[in-house]
C-alpha positions in Angstrom: 11.7 -16.5 21.6 11.0 -19.7 20.2 11.5 -20.3 16.7 8.5 -22.4 16.3 5.8 -19.8 15.2 7.6 -18.3 12.9 9.0 -21.2 11.2 5.2 -22.6 11.7 3.7 -20.0 9.7 6.6 -20.1 7.0 5.7 -23.8 6.8 2.0 -23.3 6.4 2.1 -20.1 3.9 4.8 -22.2 1.6 2.6 -25.1 1.8 -0.4 -23.2 0.7 1.4 -21.6 -1.9 2.6 -25.1 -3.3 -1.4 -26.2 -3.4 -3.1 -23.1 -4.8 -0.1 -23.1 -7.7 -1.5 -25.8 -9.9 -5.3 -24.4 -9.6 -4.2 -21.3 -11.1 -1.7 -22.7 -14.1 -4.7 -24.5 -15.0 -6.0 -22.3 -17.6 -3.1 -22.4 -20.0 -1.7 -19.5 -18.2 -4.8 -16.8 -19.0 -5.1 -15.1 -16.3 -9.2 -13.5 -15.5 -9.5 -11.4 -18.0 -8.5 -14.0 -20.5 -6.2 -13.2 -23.3 -4.0 -10.1 -23.4 -3.1 -7.5 -25.1 -0.8 -4.4 -25.4 -3.9 -1.6 -24.4 -4.7 -3.6 -21.7 -1.4 -4.1 -20.2 -0.8 0.0 -20.4 -3.9 1.0 -19.6 -3.6 -1.1 -16.1 0.1 0.5 -15.8 -1.4 3.8 -16.0 -3.9 3.3 -13.8 -1.3 2.0 -11.6 0.7 5.1 -12.3 -2.4 7.3 -11.8 -2.9 6.0 -7.8 0.4 6.3 -6.9 0.5 9.5 -7.9 -3.0 10.5 -6.4 -1.7 8.6 -2.8 1.6 10.9 -2.9 -0.2 14.0 -3.6 -3.2 13.2 -1.4 -0.5 12.3 1.6 1.2 15.4 0.9 -2.0 17.3 0.7 -3.0 15.8 4.5 0.9 16.3 6.1 0.8 20.0 4.7 -2.7 20.6 6.7 -1.5 18.7 10.1 1.7 20.7 10.2 -0.5 23.5 9.5 -2.6 22.8 12.5 0.9 22.1 14.5 2.2 25.5 14.1 -1.0 27.4 14.7 -1.3 25.3 18.0 2.2 26.5 19.0 2.1 30.0 17.9 -1.3 29.8 20.1 0.4 28.5 23.0 3.1 30.9 22.8 0.6 34.1 22.6 -1.0 32.4 25.8 2.3 32.6 27.6 2.5 35.3 29.7 5.4 36.4 32.7 8.8 34.9 33.1 
């Protein structure tokens, strides 16, 4: 496998990042929301925390439902088996 493609992709990404950084930093360090204070940072961080909590809970619920369906399907196949 040639190393040209990964090198070209990394080079293009690095060039884009180098060209984009002056455009982002032209506003004296202010972001899209303007000047930030502790309340905005706190609520944003709380939102990230709640988001990941909900992702974990939803993923666990989905996995539990799928495992239950799998066990029911396995039990159904065992009930259908007859004979040797």
